[in-house]
N, C-alpha and C positions, 0 to 999 in steps of 0.2 A: 648473516648480518644484514640488516635492512638499510636501505639507502635513505637519504633525506626525503626523497619524494614518497617512498613507502610510508615513512613515519608521518609525514604531513597528510597523506591520504587517510591513514588510520585516525588521526586526530580530527580531520574534517568529518569522517563518518561518525565519530563519537559526538562531535558537536551537533551534527544534524539530528542524531537520535535524541540527544539531550534537549534540543530546541523543540522537536516535535512532541516528545513525551512531556516535557515541561509545560509547554503551552496547552496541551490537552488536559493535563492534570490541573493547571490553573483554571481553565474554563470549567472543569467539572466541579472543583471545590471552592473557587473564589468568585469569579465573574467571567461572563462570556467576553470574548475578544472579537469574534467574527460570526456573522449571521446569528443562528440560534444557539451556537455553542454546542454543548453536549448535554441536553436536557434528558432527564430520566433518573433511574436509580443510581446514585453516586458510586457506591462501592462496586457494583457490577461494571459500570462504565469505566471507573478508574482501573480496575483489573484488566479490562479489555483494551484500554488505551495502552497499557504497558505491553500487553501481548501483541498489539498491532505494531508498536514502534521498536521495542528493544531487539527483536530478531534481526532488524536491519544491520546490527553490528556484525553479523555473519554473512551479509549479502554477497560478499566477494568470495568467500570460501565455500558456501553451500547455497547458491542463489535459488535453486529449484525448491529446496526444503524451506527456505525463508519465504519464498512466494506462497507456498502452500500454507504455511502457518499464518502468515499475514492475511491472506485472503479468507481463510477460515475464520480468523478472529474478527475481521471486518464484517463478514456476513452475519455473525452473531451480534456484533456491536450495532449494526444498522437495524437489526430486528428488536434490540433492547431499547434503544434510545427513542425518545418521543418527539423528535423533530421531523419536520418535512424536508429538511436540508441536511444531508450527511456532513459531518464536520470536515473542515478544510484540510486538517491534518491527514485525514484518510486519503484524500486525493493525492497528496504529496507522497505518502507512504506507498500507495498503489503505483504511482509513477516510478519511484525508486526501485520497488520490487520487480516490476515488469522490465524496466531498463536493465537491471542487473542480470536477469535471466538471459536476455537477448545479448548482452555485451560479454558475459562470462562463459557462455556455453556453446557447444556445437549446435548445428541445426536441429538435430533430433531432440535434444533437451530443450532447446528454445521453443520448438513446436509443442512439446509437452507442457511447458509453462504457459503458452498461449491457450492451450486447451483448459488448463486449470483456471486461468484468469477468466476465460470466456464463460465457463460453467458457473463460477462465482458471480460474475456480473449478470448473467441470465437469471440466476436464482434471486439476486437482490432486486433486479428490475421487475420480475414477474411473480415472485412468491407472495408479495404483500399486495392484495387487491385494493387495499384502502389507501395506499400511498399513491399520490397523483403522478402521472407519467412524467411530467416536466421536472419532477423533483428526484427522479431516480438517478442512478449512476450512468445514465446514457452517455455522459462524457467519458465514461470508462471505455466505451467502444472506440472513442477517438484514441485513447491510450493504447488499446489493443491494435488499432491500425498502425500506430507508430511502432509498436512492438513487432508487428509483422513485417514492416518495411525494413526494420533493423535486422531481423532474422534473415530476411531475403537478401539483404546486402552481404551478410556473413556467408550465405550459401554461394554467392557469386565471387567470394574472395575479398570483398570490401571490408571496411571497418565497422 
């Protein structure tokens, strides 16, 4: 039986995914909300937006698998879209996926998650020579640093 806190947490996760996926789909099909939105081929971007956001529903049960799926989809999405600025929803999704791996796993799996995130961020930052460096996911390195400090705290017995 689940407690009220567990039910509230599940609902909060569902609402976060709905908000992220919903705003992404709105930007793709209707009108941009932030920066450049999601410019590019709509059907491909709509599918990738779902693939980037919906796996977050399982982020507490299988955080490493979710991180892998999310970062793979984000890597493809960033190469498909025609904007110089990655969508804001992707930054939030990356933050949630990285945090979940650090918060829900032991140090070994947390470090595996860090390696997956670092590889995806390196690929996105350096695979497209036409994308200007100030527009890359360099901020992702800040997320990775936060991830590392969280994993390090877990290794020392902290939260």
